[in-house]
VODREN-592860 format. One record per residue (C-alpha): residue in three letters; chain; x, y, z. Coordinates in steps of 0.001 Angstrom, whole numbers, padded with zeros to 6 digits. Each point is the difference from the previous one (the first is absolute). Layout:
   r c      c1      c2      c3
 ALA A       X       Y       Z
...
This chain:
   r c      c1      c2      c3
 UNK A -044620  021355  151761
 UNK A  003230 -001341  001427
 UNK A  003161 -000089 -002066
 UNK A  002097 -003103 -000296
 UNK A  003703  000204  000672
 UNK A  002498 -001106 -002601
 UNK A  000828 -003034  002150
 UNK A -003691 -000939  000309
 UNK A -000442  000261 -003774
 UNK A  003030 -002271 -000543
 UNK A -001408 -002550  002471
 UNK A -003474  000034 -001591
 UNK A  001165 -000269 -003612
 UNK A  002577 -002658  000887
 UNK A -002650 -002140  001683
 UNK A -002576  000474 -002796
 UNK A  002262 -000374 -003047
 UNK A -000939 -003634 -000717
 UNK A -003726  000806  000320
 UNK A  000332  002944 -002393
 UNK A  001940 -002141 -002483
 UNK A -002676 -002714  000160
 UNK A -002786  002576 -000347
 UNK A  001462  000956 -003392
 UNK A  000910 -003599 -000946
 UNK A  003654  000903 -000536
 UNK A  002799 -002537  000170
 UNK A  002862  000696  002371
 UNK A  002162  000770 -003042
 UNK A -002471  002572 -001346
 UNK A -000569  001638  003394
 UNK A  003728  000208  000706
 UNK A  000580  001627 -003394
 UNK A -002806  002529  000576
 UNK A  001199  001132  003421
 UNK A  003693 -000054 -000901
 UNK A  001420 -002860  002076
 UNK A  001361 -003449 -000764
 UNK A -002313 -002994  000285
 UNK A  002170 -001207  002904
 UNK A -000555  003284  001870
 UNK A -003744 -000132 -000663
 UNK A -000173 -003524  001410
 UNK A  001914  001124  003114
 UNK A -002482  002868  000498
 UNK A -002994 -002300 -000523
 UNK A  001393 -002472  002549
 UNK A  000485  002953  002398
 UNK A  003752 -000560  000228
 UNK A  000634  003472 -001443
 UNK A -001923  003250  000067
 UNK A -000725  001825 -003230
 UNK A  002147  003054 -000642
 UNK A -001642  003425 -000044
 UNK A  000483  000064 -003798
 UNK A -001934 -003282 -000318
 UNK A -002748  001308  002296
 UNK A -000400  003106 -002167
 UNK A -000043 -002111 -003181
 UNK A -002667 -002322  001421
 UNK A -002155  002917  001168
 UNK A  000277  001668 -003403
 UNK A -000476 -003067 -002186
 UNK A -002738 -001623  002059
 UNK A -001907  003026  001295
 UNK A -003286 -001637 -001128
 UNK A  000741 -003132  002073
 UNK A -002826 -001037  002325
 UNK A  002657 -001244  002436
 UNK A  001709  003404  000151
 UNK A -003301  001845  000427
């Protein structure tokens, strides 16, 4: 089994954040609150203008470990 680099994890989670949020039917406000960013930052990540921070990646992996998208 190959291991993902930190950078690869950031890229994957950043690109899948909107899909994960929709999978759980969360609003942008709720998702931003859960992962510890402002709604504005979440929108920037979802539009792929920003990458998620490592802290956000860890939060998403922990909170949404049952996500079909993450599996």
